[in-house]
LODO-31373 format. One record per residue (C-alpha): residue in three letters; residue number from 1; x, y, z. Coordinates in steps of 0.5 Angstrom, whole numbers, plus 2048, in hexadecimal, padded with zeros to 3 digits. Each point is the difference from the previous one (the first is absolute). Layout:
% LODO-31373
ala	NUM	X	Y	Z
...
END
This chain:
% LODO-31373
met	1	7F8	77B	7D7
phe	2	800	806	7FB
gly	3	7F8	802	802
lys	4	802	800	808
lys	5	806	805	7FE
arg	6	7FC	804	7FC
leu	7	7FA	800	806
val	8	806	802	805
leu	9	802	806	7FC
ile	10	7F9	803	7FF
ile	11	7FF	7FF	807
ala	12	806	804	802
ser	13	7FF	805	7FA
val	14	7F9	802	803
leu	15	803	800	807
leu	16	805	805	7FE
leu	17	7FB	804	7FC
ser	18	7FC	800	806
leu	19	805	803	805
val	20	802	805	7FB
met	21	7F9	803	800
met	22	800	7FF	807
leu	23	806	804	801
asn	24	7FE	806	7FB
ala	25	7F9	800	803
ser	26	803	801	807
ala	27	805	806	7FD
ala	28	7FA	803	7FD
asp	29	7FB	800	806
gly	30	806	801	805
ala	31	803	807	803
asp	32	804	804	7FB
leu	33	805	804	805
arg	34	804	806	7FD
val	35	805	802	805
ser	36	803	807	7FF
ile	37	804	806	804
leu	38	7FB	805	801
lys	39	805	805	803
tyr	40	806	801	804
asp	41	802	806	805
pro	42	805	803	800
ile	43	802	800	7F9
pro	44	806	7FE	7FF
ala	45	801	7FB	806
glu	46	805	804	804
ile	47	807	7FC	801
gly	48	800	7FF	808
glu	49	7F8	801	801
tyr	50	7FA	7FC	800
val	51	7FB	800	7FA
ser	52	7F9	7FF	800
val	53	7FD	7FB	7FA
trp	54	7F9	7FF	7FF
val	55	7FE	7FA	7FC
lys	56	7FA	7FF	7FC
val	57	7FC	7FA	7FF
glu	58	7FA	7FF	7FB
asn	59	7FC	7FB	7FF
leu	60	7FE	800	7F8
gly	61	7FD	7F9	800
tyr	62	7F9	7FD	801
ala	63	801	7FD	806
lys	64	802	802	807
ala	65	807	7FF	803
asp	66	7FE	7FC	806
asp	67	806	801	805
leu	68	805	805	7FC
ser	69	807	801	803
ile	70	805	805	7FE
arg	71	808	800	802
met	72	805	805	7FF
val	73	807	7FD	7FE
pro	74	805	805	7FF
asp	75	807	800	7FD
tyr	76	806	804	802
pro	77	800	806	801
phe	78	7F9	7FF	803
ser	79	7FE	7FC	807
met	80	7FA	800	804
asp	81	7FF	804	806
ser	82	7FE	7FA	803
ser	83	7FF	7F9	7FE
ala	84	7FA	7FF	803
asn	85	7FD	805	7FB
ala	86	802	7FD	7FA
gln	87	7FA	7FC	7FF
val	88	7F9	802	800
asn	89	7F9	7FC	800
ile	90	7FB	804	7FC
gly	91	7FB	7FA	800
ile	92	7FA	801	7FB
leu	93	801	804	7FA
thr	94	7F9	800	7FC
pro	95	800	801	7F8
asp	96	801	808	7FE
asn	97	803	802	807
ala	98	807	801	802
ala	99	804	801	807
val	100	806	804	801
glu	101	805	7FF	805
glu	102	806	804	803
phe	103	807	7FD	801
arg	104	806	804	803
leu	105	807	7FE	7FD
phe	106	807	803	803
thr	107	805	802	7FA
asp	108	807	7FE	802
thr	109	805	805	802
ala	110	805	7FE	7FB
ala	111	7FB	800	7FA
lys	112	802	803	7FA
gln	113	7FB	805	7FC
gly	114	7FC	7FD	7FB
thr	115	7FB	7FA	800
gly	116	7FE	7FB	805
thr	117	7FC	7FA	7FF
phe	118	7FB	7FC	805
glu	119	7FB	7FA	7FE
val	120	7F9	800	803
trp	121	7FD	7F9	800
tyr	122	7F9	7FE	801
gln	123	7FC	7FA	801
glu	124	7F8	7FF	7FE
asp	125	7FF	7FB	806
ser	126	804	7FD	806
ser	127	801	7FA	7FC
gly	128	801	803	7F9
thr	129	806	801	7FC
trp	130	804	807	802
phe	131	801	804	7FA
lys	132	805	806	800
lys	133	801	807	7FC
glu	134	807	804	800
phe	135	800	808	801
glu	136	805	805	800
ile	137	800	807	803
arg	138	805	806	800
val	139	805	800	805
gly	140	805	806	802
ser	141	800	806	803
asp	142	7FE	805	7FB
ser	143	800	807	802
phe	144	803	806	7FC
asp	145	802	807	802
ser	146	7FB	803	7FB
lys	147	7FC	805	804
gly	148	7FA	800	7FA
thr	149	7F9	7FF	803
ile	150	7FB	7FC	7FD
gln	151	7F9	803	800
leu	152	7F9	7FE	7FE
ser	153	7FE	805	7FA
gly	154	7F9	802	800
glu	155	7FA	7FB	801
pro	156	801	7F9	7FE
val	157	7FC	7FF	7F9
lys	158	7FB	7FB	800
glu	159	7FD	7FD	7FA
pro	160	7FA	7FF	801
glu	161	7FF	806	805
val	162	7FB	7FC	805
phe	163	800	7F8	7FF
met	164	7FA	7FC	800
pro	165	800	7F9	803
gly	166	804	7FB	7FB
asp	167	803	805	7FC
thr	168	808	800	7FE
gly	169	804	807	7FF
thr	170	806	803	802
ile	171	803	805	805
ser	172	806	805	7FD
phe	173	805	803	805
thr	174	805	806	7FE
leu	175	806	800	805
gln	176	804	806	7FF
asn	177	807	802	803
ser	178	7FE	806	804
ala	179	807	803	800
thr	180	801	807	7FC
asp	181	808	800	800
tyr	182	805	7FB	7FD
ser	183	804	800	807
ile	184	7FF	802	807
thr	185	805	801	806
ile	186	7FF	7FD	807
asp	187	805	802	805
gly	188	805	802	7FB
glu	189	7FF	7FA	7FC
gln	190	7FD	800	7F9
tyr	191	7FB	7FB	7FE
asp	192	7FD	7FE	7F9
thr	193	7F8	801	800
asn	194	7FF	7FA	7FC
ala	195	7FA	7FB	802
arg	196	7FF	7F9	800
ile	197	7FA	7FB	800
gln	198	803	7FA	802
ser	199	7F9	7FD	800
ala	200	7F9	802	800
ser	201	7FA	7FB	802
leu	202	7F8	801	800
ser	203	7FD	7FB	805
gly	204	7F8	7FE	7FF
val	205	7FB	7FF	806
glu	206	7FA	7FB	801
gly	207	7FC	801	7F9
val	208	805	804	7FC
lys	209	806	7FD	7FD
val	210	806	803	7FD
thr	211	802	7FB	7FB
thr	212	807	804	7FE
gly	213	806	7FE	804
thr	214	805	804	803
tyr	215	804	805	7FC
tyr	216	808	800	801
gly	217	803	807	7FD
asn	218	807	7FF	7FC
gly	219	802	807	800
ile	220	800	807	803
ile	221	7FB	806	7FF
gly	222	803	807	800
pro	223	7FE	806	803
gly	224	7F9	802	7FE
glu	225	7FF	7F9	7FC
ser	226	7FB	7FB	800
val	227	7FE	7F9	7FF
asp	228	7F9	7FD	7FF
leu	229	7FD	7F9	803
thr	230	7FA	7FD	7FE
tyr	231	7FD	7FA	804
asn	232	7FA	7FB	7FE
val	233	7FA	800	805
gln	234	7FB	7FB	800
val	235	7F9	801	804
asp	236	7FD	7F9	802
glu	237	7F8	7FF	7FE
asp	238	7FE	800	807
thr	239	804	806	803
pro	240	7FB	805	803
asp	241	7FF	807	7FF
gly	242	805	805	803
thr	243	807	803	801
tyr	244	806	7FB	800
tyr	245	807	802	802
leu	246	806	7FD	7FC
glu	247	807	801	803
phe	248	805	803	7FB
ser	249	807	7FF	803
ile	250	807	802	7FD
val	251	807	7FE	802
gly	252	804	807	7FE
ser	253	808	801	800
ser	254	800	7FD	807
his	255	7FB	7FD	805
ser	256	800	807	803
tyr	257	7FD	803	7F9
asn	258	7FA	7FA	800
asn	259	7F9	803	800
asn	260	7F9	7FD	801
trp	261	7FA	803	7FD
arg	262	7F9	7FD	801
ile	263	7FC	801	7F9
pro	264	7F8	800	801
ile	265	7FD	7FC	7FA
lys	266	7F8	801	800
val	267	7FB	7FA	7FE
asp	268	7F9	802	7FE
ser	269	7FB	7FB	7FD
ser	270	7FB	806	7FD
ser	271	800	800	7F9
val	272	7FA	802	7FB
arg	273	7F9	802	802
val	274	7FA	7FF	7FA
ile	275	7FA	804	802
pro	276	7F9	800	7FC
ser	277	7FF	807	7FF
lys	278	7F9	7FF	7FE
pro	279	7FB	7FA	801
leu	280	802	7FA	7FD
ala	281	7FA	7FE	7FB
leu	282	7FE	7FE	7F9
glu	283	7FA	803	7FC
asn	284	7FD	7FB	7FB
gly	285	807	7FC	800
glu	286	805	805	800
gly	287	803	806	803
val	288	806	804	802
leu	289	803	7FF	806
glu	290	804	805	804
phe	291	806	7FF	805
asp	292	805	805	804
val	293	807	7FC	800
ala	294	804	803	806
asn	295	807	7FE	802
ile	296	800	800	808
his	297	807	7FD	800
pro	298	806	805	803
asn	299	804	800	7F9
met	300	7FE	800	7F9
leu	301	7FE	7FA	7FD
ser	302	801	7FE	7F8
ser	303	7FC	7FC	7FB
val	304	7FA	801	803
ser	305	7FA	7FD	7FD
val	306	7F9	7FE	802
gln	307	7FC	7F9	7FD
leu	308	7F9	7FE	801
glu	309	7FD	7F9	801
ala	310	7F8	7FE	800
glu	311	7FD	7FA	7FD
gly	312	7FD	801	7FA
ile	313	802	807	7FF
glu	314	805	803	7FB
phe	315	804	806	802
ser	316	803	805	7FB
pro	317	806	802	801
ala	318	802	7F9	803
glu	319	805	803	804
tyr	320	800	808	801
phe	321	808	802	800
ile	322	801	806	805
gly	323	808	800	800
ser	324	804	803	806
met	325	7FC	803	806
asp	326	803	805	805
pro	327	7FE	7FF	808
asp	328	7F9	802	801
glu	329	7FE	801	7F8
leu	330	7F9	7FF	7FE
phe	331	7FF	7FE	7F9
thr	332	7F8	7FF	7FD
ile	333	7FF	7FA	7FB
glu	334	7FA	7FE	7FC
ile	335	7FF	7F9	7FE
asn	336	7FB	7FE	7FB
ala	337	7FC	7F9	802
lys	338	7FB	7FC	7FC
ala	339	7FC	7FA	802
ala	340	802	7FA	7FB
ser	341	7F9	7FD	800
glu	342	7F9	801	803
asp	343	801	7FA	805
ile	344	804	803	805
thr	345	7FD	801	807
phe	346	801	806	803
pro	347	803	803	805
val	348	807	7FC	7FE
asp	349	807	801	804
leu	350	804	805	7FD
ile	351	808	7FF	801
ile	352	804	806	800
asn	353	808	7FE	7FF
ala	354	806	804	800
asp	355	807	7FF	7FD
phe	356	806	805	802
arg	357	807	800	801
asn	358	804	803	807
gly	359	807	801	7FD
leu	360	801	7FA	7FC
asn	361	7FB	7FB	804
glu	362	7FA	7FE	7FC
his	363	7FA	800	804
thr	364	7F9	7FD	7FE
gln	365	7FA	800	805
gln	366	7F9	800	801
val	367	7FE	807	802
glu	368	7F8	7FE	802
val	369	7FA	7FC	7FE
arg	370	7FA	805	7FF
gln	371	7F9	7FE	7FD
leu	372	7FE	802	7F9
lys	373	7F8	801	7FF
his	374	7FC	801	7FA
his	375	7FA	804	7FE
val	376	7FB	800	7FB
val	377	7FD	806	7FD
glu	378	7FA	800	7FC
ser	379	801	803	7F9
asp	380	7FC	807	7FF
ser	381	7FF	7FF	7F8
gly	382	7F9	7FE	801
ser	383	7FE	807	803
gly	384	804	804	7FB
ile	385	7FC	7FD	7FA
tyr	386	7F9	801	805
leu	387	802	808	801
leu	388	802	800	7F8
val	389	7F9	7FE	7FE
leu	390	7FD	805	805
leu	391	804	805	7FD
leu	392	7FE	7FF	7F9
ile	393	7F8	7FF	802
val	394	801	807	804
val	395	803	803	7FA
gly	396	7FB	7FD	7FB
ala	397	7FA	803	804
gly	398	803	807	801
ala	399	801	800	7F8
tyr	400	7F9	7FE	7FF
ile	401	7FD	805	804
leu	402	804	805	7FD
tyr	403	7FE	7FE	7F9
lys	404	7F8	800	802
arg	405	801	807	803
arg	406	803	803	7F9
met	407	7FA	7FC	7FC
glu	408	7FB	804	805
lys	409	803	806	7FE
gln	410	7FF	7FF	7F9
END
């Protein structure tokens, strides 16, 4: 009897363990969905008006979502513009991809200034479980009588100045209140010239992502004063060379003071070129290889270094460090090469590698593969000895003739 109970317990434990492992495997292999609010407009949501909300769903898992749906479930003071628009079927969402859907909400006319909430429900497939996440956005009729105007001061500062595919960096803006006096009189009424930044956001495009969220201002900017804002930017590895335009948007003291700027960002994959400046050949197993190193990228590169690789060949220095190089700068380097043994079959492949930094981004690339040749030069030591012996014979013969003449004169 005891043995049967023990057997039943063992079987139940095995089944339970198998079930847990299956659930874990399913969770690890399935879609991992992340829901966020990309943006909403206007900011804040105006009382008695519609507000557009863009919902972003990302698949961070290892498997696709077969039949993804999302549903907007608003709470007071929000309501849907139409119940038919509350749910959207996205369909298949593959790993490392995202979908963005726009919903329009109406803000009740009796709403109070502050924040309002709503839920976004999402379902991986039509027979699956609904999950939900709550969000809040600002509600109000924020407008101020201040007449200061926010302007973009100077050019945005990009670091690096020109991105390469796969780079991360920053774009910094200086926003300045263009007013020069502390007050202004309009139609006989006096207004202050302070300015406000209710919100400031930088939006990416395909291939260029902005990973910093919206900035919300909490104070005023006096006449002539400024504020600096910095946003992190990431360029995808497969982004083609070209100029991309990001949208920088701010909401000022009131919606009549809003601004939008198109911010160009350049992507250029050109980098370091290493060109042999004399024939790549060794003489009797050793030699000095000379190269011209050029920076063909549009901005300065730092920590530039060159390394050579070839089977059976030793190089000195093993890594030639150059340092910073301005655009179109040319630098000539010499690297000693020596065959490690006499059994090497020439020519051999000479691999030229370069390391450098674009901003804070480290890059390593194989610049080129060339052929390293070898020449055998005969030693001229034997002919030197022959010439020396011949010279001694000539000198000896001359001395003998001179001696004999002297003897005949006597």
